[in-house]
C-alpha positions as CSV (number, residue, x, y, z in Angstrom):
1,X,-56.4,30.7,33.0
2,X,-56.1,31.1,29.1
3,X,-52.3,31.5,29.5
4,X,-52.0,28.3,31.6
5,X,-51.5,25.8,28.5
6,X,-48.9,27.8,27.2
7,X,-46.9,28.2,30.4
8,X,-47.2,24.5,31.1
9,X,-45.8,24.0,27.5
10,X,-42.9,26.2,28.1
11,X,-42.3,24.7,31.5
12,X,-42.2,21.2,29.8
13,X,-39.7,22.7,27.0
14,X,-37.5,23.9,29.6
15,X,-37.3,20.6,31.3
16,X,-36.6,18.7,28.4
17,X,-34.2,21.1,26.7
18,X,-32.7,23.4,29.2
19,X,-31.5,20.7,31.5
20,X,-30.0,19.1,28.4
21,X,-26.8,20.1,26.8
22,X,-27.6,22.1,23.6
23,X,-25.7,19.5,21.7
24,X,-28.3,17.0,22.4
25,X,-30.9,19.2,20.7
26,X,-32.5,16.6,18.1
27,X,-30.8,17.2,14.6
28,X,-33.1,17.5,11.6
29,X,-34.1,14.3,9.7
30,X,-31.9,15.3,6.8
31,X,-28.8,17.7,6.6
32,X,-29.7,20.8,4.5
33,X,-28.7,24.4,3.8
34,X,-30.1,27.3,2.1
35,X,-33.5,26.3,3.7
36,X,-36.1,28.5,4.7
37,X,-37.0,28.6,8.5
38,X,-39.8,29.9,10.3
39,X,-41.8,29.7,13.9
40,X,-45.4,30.0,15.0
41,X,-47.1,29.9,18.4
42,X,-44.5,32.2,20.0
43,X,-41.6,30.0,18.9
44,X,-42.9,27.0,20.4
45,X,-43.4,25.3,16.6
46,X,-40.4,25.6,14.4
47,X,-40.0,24.7,10.7
48,X,-37.4,24.0,8.1
49,X,-38.6,24.0,4.4
50,X,-36.6,23.0,1.3
51,X,-32.9,23.6,0.8
52,X,-30.2,21.7,-0.7
53,X,-28.5,18.2,0.7
54,X,-24.9,17.4,1.4
55,X,-24.2,16.3,-2.3
56,X,-24.9,20.0,-3.3
57,X,-26.2,19.1,-6.8
58,X,-29.3,20.4,-8.7
59,X,-31.0,16.9,-7.9
60,X,-30.1,17.3,-4.2
61,X,-32.6,20.4,-3.9
62,X,-35.6,19.0,-1.6
63,X,-39.3,20.4,-1.3
64,X,-39.2,18.7,2.1
65,X,-40.8,20.2,5.2
66,X,-39.4,19.4,8.6
67,X,-41.1,20.6,12.0
68,X,-40.9,20.0,15.5
69,X,-42.9,21.0,18.7
70,X,-40.6,22.3,21.2
71,X,-42.8,20.9,24.2
72,X,-42.3,17.3,22.2
73,X,-38.9,17.8,20.9
74,X,-39.0,15.0,18.2
75,X,-38.8,16.1,14.2
76,X,-41.6,15.2,11.9
77,X,-42.1,15.2,8.2
78,X,-44.9,17.6,6.9
79,X,-46.7,17.7,3.6
80,X,-44.0,18.6,0.9
81,X,-44.3,22.0,-0.7
82,X,-46.1,21.8,-4.0
83,X,-44.3,21.8,-7.2
84,X,-41.9,19.5,-9.2
85,X,-39.0,21.1,-7.9
86,X,-37.6,22.1,-4.6
87,X,-36.1,25.6,-4.0
88,X,-33.0,27.6,-2.5
89,X,-32.7,30.8,-0.8
90,X,-36.3,31.1,-0.1
91,X,-37.6,33.2,2.7
92,X,-40.4,32.1,5.5
93,X,-42.2,33.7,8.3
94,X,-45.0,32.7,10.6
95,X,-48.0,35.0,11.1
96,X,-51.9,33.9,11.9
97,X,-50.7,30.6,12.6
98,X,-49.6,29.6,9.1
99,X,-46.1,29.8,7.7
100,X,-45.7,31.9,4.5
101,X,-42.9,30.6,2.1
102,X,-41.8,33.3,-0.5
103,X,-39.5,33.2,-3.6
104,X,-36.1,31.4,-3.8
105,X,-34.6,30.0,-7.0
106,X,-34.7,26.6,-8.6
107,X,-32.1,24.9,-10.4
108,X,-31.7,22.9,-13.7
109,X,-29.4,20.4,-14.7
110,X,-26.9,22.7,-15.9
111,X,-26.8,24.5,-12.4
112,X,-28.7,27.6,-14.3
113,X,-30.4,29.5,-11.7
114,X,-34.0,30.6,-12.0
115,X,-35.7,33.1,-9.3
116,X,-39.4,32.4,-8.7
117,X,-42.1,34.7,-7.3
118,X,-44.0,31.8,-5.8
119,X,-45.8,32.2,-2.5
120,X,-47.1,29.1,-0.8
121,X,-48.9,29.1,2.6
122,X,-48.7,26.3,5.0
123,X,-51.5,25.4,7.6
124,X,-50.0,23.3,10.0
125,X,-53.3,22.2,11.7
126,X,-54.4,20.9,8.7
127,X,-51.3,20.0,7.1
128,X,-52.3,21.8,3.9
129,X,-50.7,23.9,1.4
130,X,-52.2,26.7,-0.4
131,X,-51.1,29.3,-3.1
132,X,-50.7,32.8,-2.0
133,X,-50.4,35.7,-4.3
134,X,-47.3,36.0,-6.4
135,X,-44.3,38.3,-5.2
136,X,-44.6,41.5,-7.3
137,X,-40.6,41.5,-7.5
138,X,-39.6,37.9,-7.5
139,X,-36.7,37.6,-5.2
140,X,-34.2,35.0,-3.6
141,X,-31.8,35.7,-0.4
142,X,-34.1,38.2,1.0
143,X,-34.6,38.8,4.7
144,X,-38.0,38.4,6.2
145,X,-40.0,39.5,9.2
146,X,-43.3,39.9,10.7
147,X,-45.2,42.8,12.5
148,X,-48.8,42.5,14.1
149,X,-48.9,39.0,13.7
150,X,-50.1,39.9,10.0
151,X,-47.6,41.7,7.9
152,X,-44.7,39.9,6.5
153,X,-41.8,42.0,5.4
154,X,-39.6,40.8,2.3
155,X,-36.3,43.1,2.2
156,X,-33.9,43.1,-0.4
157,X,-32.8,40.0,-2.3
158,X,-31.7,39.0,-5.7
159,X,-34.2,39.5,-8.7
160,X,-33.8,37.9,-12.2
161,X,-32.4,41.5,-12.9
162,X,-29.9,41.6,-10.3
163,X,-30.0,42.8,-6.4
164,X,-33.0,45.0,-5.3
165,X,-33.6,47.4,-2.3
166,X,-37.1,46.8,-2.6
167,X,-39.1,46.0,1.0
168,X,-42.4,44.3,0.0
169,X,-45.0,43.5,2.3
170,X,-47.3,40.7,2.4
171,X,-50.7,41.1,4.2
172,X,-51.6,37.3,5.4
173,X,-55.0,38.3,6.3
174,X,-55.8,39.9,2.7
175,X,-53.6,37.8,0.8
176,X,-52.2,40.9,-0.7
177,X,-49.0,42.8,-1.5
178,X,-47.7,46.3,-1.3
179,X,-44.4,48.2,-1.7
180,X,-43.2,49.8,1.4
181,X,-40.2,52.5,1.9
182,X,-37.2,51.0,0.1
183,X,-33.9,50.9,2.2
184,X,-31.8,53.7,0.6
185,X,-28.7,51.8,0.5
186,X,-26.9,49.6,-2.1
187,X,-29.3,46.7,-3.6
188,X,-27.9,43.4,-2.2
189,X,-29.0,39.9,-1.7
190,X,-27.6,37.5,1.1
191,X,-28.0,40.2,3.4
192,X,-28.9,39.4,7.1
193,X,-31.3,41.2,9.6
194,X,-34.6,41.0,10.8
195,X,-37.7,42.6,12.3
196,X,-38.7,43.2,15.9
197,X,-40.7,45.9,18.1
198,X,-41.6,47.5,15.0
199,X,-38.1,47.9,13.6
200,X,-36.1,46.5,10.9
201,X,-32.3,46.2,10.9
202,X,-30.4,45.0,7.8
203,X,-26.7,44.2,7.2
204,X,-24.0,43.7,4.4
205,X,-25.1,41.0,1.7
206,X,-23.6,40.9,-1.8
207,X,-23.8,43.7,-4.2
208,X,-23.4,43.5,-8.1
209,X,-19.5,43.3,-8.9
210,X,-17.6,45.5,-11.8
211,X,-17.2,44.5,-15.5
212,X,-14.1,42.0,-15.4
213,X,-14.3,41.4,-11.5
214,X,-16.2,39.0,-9.5
215,X,-20.1,38.6,-10.3
216,X,-20.6,39.8,-6.7
217,X,-18.9,41.6,-4.0
218,X,-19.5,42.2,-0.4
219,X,-21.4,45.2,0.9
220,X,-20.7,46.5,4.5
221,X,-23.8,48.9,4.8
222,X,-26.1,48.7,7.8
223,X,-29.4,50.2,8.0
224,X,-32.2,50.6,10.8
225,X,-35.8,51.3,9.7
226,X,-38.6,52.4,12.0
227,X,-42.0,51.1,10.7
228,X,-44.9,53.6,11.3
229,X,-47.5,52.6,13.7
230,X,-50.3,53.4,11.5
231,X,-49.0,52.7,8.1
232,X,-47.2,49.2,7.6
233,X,-45.8,50.7,4.3
234,X,-44.1,53.6,5.6
235,X,-40.2,53.2,7.2
236,X,-38.0,55.8,8.4
237,X,-34.5,54.5,7.3
238,X,-31.3,55.6,9.2
239,X,-27.8,54.5,8.6
240,X,-26.0,52.3,11.4
241,X,-22.1,51.8,12.2
242,X,-20.4,48.9,11.2
243,X,-21.2,45.7,13.3
244,X,-18.8,43.4,15.2
245,X,-17.2,40.8,13.1
246,X,-16.0,40.6,9.6
247,X,-18.5,38.4,7.9
248,X,-20.6,39.8,5.4
249,X,-22.6,37.3,3.5
250,X,-25.0,34.9,4.5
251,X,-25.0,35.7,8.0
252,X,-27.9,33.9,9.8
253,X,-30.2,36.2,11.6
254,X,-33.7,36.9,13.0
255,X,-35.7,39.1,15.0
256,X,-36.7,38.5,18.6
257,X,-39.8,40.7,20.0
258,X,-39.2,39.1,23.6
259,X,-35.4,40.2,23.7
260,X,-36.1,43.5,21.8
261,X,-33.0,42.6,19.6
262,X,-32.0,41.3,16.1
263,X,-29.7,38.3,16.2
264,X,-26.8,37.6,13.7
265,X,-24.3,34.7,13.7
266,X,-21.8,33.0,11.4
267,X,-21.5,34.0,7.7
268,X,-18.4,34.2,5.5
269,X,-16.4,37.4,4.6
270,X,-17.2,37.2,0.9
271,X,-20.2,36.2,-1.3
272,X,-20.5,32.6,-2.2
273,X,-22.8,30.2,-4.4
274,X,-24.8,27.3,-2.9
275,X,-22.0,24.9,-2.9
276,X,-19.8,27.4,-0.9
277,X,-17.7,28.4,-3.6
278,X,-16.8,32.2,-3.3
279,X,-17.4,34.5,-6.1
280,X,-13.9,35.8,-5.9
281,X,-12.2,32.6,-6.1
282,X,-11.0,32.7,-2.2
283,X,-11.3,30.0,0.2
284,X,-14.5,30.7,2.4
285,X,-14.2,30.2,6.2
286,X,-17.0,30.8,8.4
287,X,-17.3,33.4,11.1
288,X,-17.4,32.4,14.9
289,X,-18.8,35.6,16.1
290,X,-22.5,36.0,17.0
291,X,-23.9,39.4,17.8
292,X,-26.8,41.7,18.0
293,X,-28.5,45.1,17.7
294,X,-30.0,46.0,20.9
295,X,-33.1,48.0,20.0
296,X,-33.7,49.4,23.4
297,X,-30.2,50.6,23.5
298,X,-29.8,51.2,20.2
299,X,-26.2,49.7,19.7
300,X,-24.5,46.8,18.8
301,X,-23.1,44.0,21.2
302,X,-21.1,40.9,20.7
303,X,-22.9,37.8,22.1
304,X,-19.9,35.4,21.6
305,X,-16.6,35.7,19.7
306,X,-15.9,32.0,19.6
307,X,-19.2,30.7,18.7
308,X,-20.1,26.9,19.0
309,X,-20.8,25.3,15.8
310,X,-21.0,28.3,13.7
311,X,-22.9,28.4,10.4
312,X,-22.8,29.7,7.1
313,X,-25.5,29.3,4.4
314,X,-28.1,29.1,7.2
315,X,-31.3,31.3,6.1
316,X,-32.3,32.5,9.5
317,X,-32.1,32.5,13.4
318,X,-35.4,31.4,15.2
319,X,-36.4,33.3,18.6
320,X,-37.6,30.6,20.5
321,X,-38.4,30.3,24.3
322,X,-35.3,28.4,25.0
323,X,-33.2,30.9,23.1
324,X,-32.4,31.9,19.5
325,X,-31.7,28.7,17.4
326,X,-30.1,27.8,13.9
327,X,-31.2,25.1,12.0
328,X,-29.1,23.4,9.3
329,X,-26.7,25.2,7.1
330,X,-23.0,24.7,6.3
331,X,-20.3,23.9,9.1
332,X,-16.6,25.3,9.3
333,X,-15.6,22.9,6.3
334,X,-18.7,23.9,4.6
335,X,-20.1,20.5,4.7
336,X,-24.1,20.5,5.0
337,X,-25.4,19.8,8.3
338,X,-28.5,18.6,10.2
339,X,-27.6,19.7,13.5
340,X,-29.6,22.2,15.5
341,X,-27.9,24.7,17.5
342,X,-29.0,27.0,20.1
343,X,-26.9,30.3,20.1
344,X,-27.3,31.0,23.8
345,X,-29.6,29.6,26.6
346,X,-32.3,31.6,28.5
């Protein structure tokens, strides 16, 4: 009987949204990209946190939180993230009924980027933020995921000293950090990936450039990590073959335990800044390819080679009962959007 309310909510969600065209899923109250995203309650409550608005200027970076209960699909504004400035490229994850917001960078009036170690924990039932323990190695542009509804993984990212290959683990119960086995590849940020079924999959990202060349260059490395059942800090890494599609940076991504897959969509071929300007000076184009890594079959699969409304600079894909979902980001012409898009329907 305890499962009945959940089933009722899922049924209501399906009636409201499944019967509607995916284009009619309510857009967020404001257009934003570089926003952190997270979900709780098995994907029934979704959150978009901070990011930058359509003007793509330092004073258009927000500290606003938006949330929606999929059983009653209307967006609401939550309590803003504490602090005088919003952040870009932060990571977020839901565990134990709270949302953990980690790192990212702030911009000053001259456009200088400062990566921060801040951890903020949001309790939706109390509409209250609290401060978590700082990240040992401050990063932005990292991948996040959760195991056991407790351990939040923060993978790779860009520290004040450059890209890293750290895997940092936050214990939501004990408000503590530990260092897990780093991935053996090139240190990168803006990578894509996720955690599902006790596995991590990460791909691509931006690595440090060479003297006299672009500041950052695309990486094409793909890795799989098996998390030890007894020790959350022990990971056995192995290299994967190249994934479908040509995008290498800022691919939206996320793990889905119920599907036993890690989803990937959009992104661009080369690294770019928060305005969408490529570090190598070439025009950016948003990839239309959506693909996944099947954890049971241990193989890549192309989901859609002509994805409707593909995105760049969208920080994640949320696994929801109605399908993988992308919140905001930049569309094909690199304009910032408020649209919410289902990558495929259940």
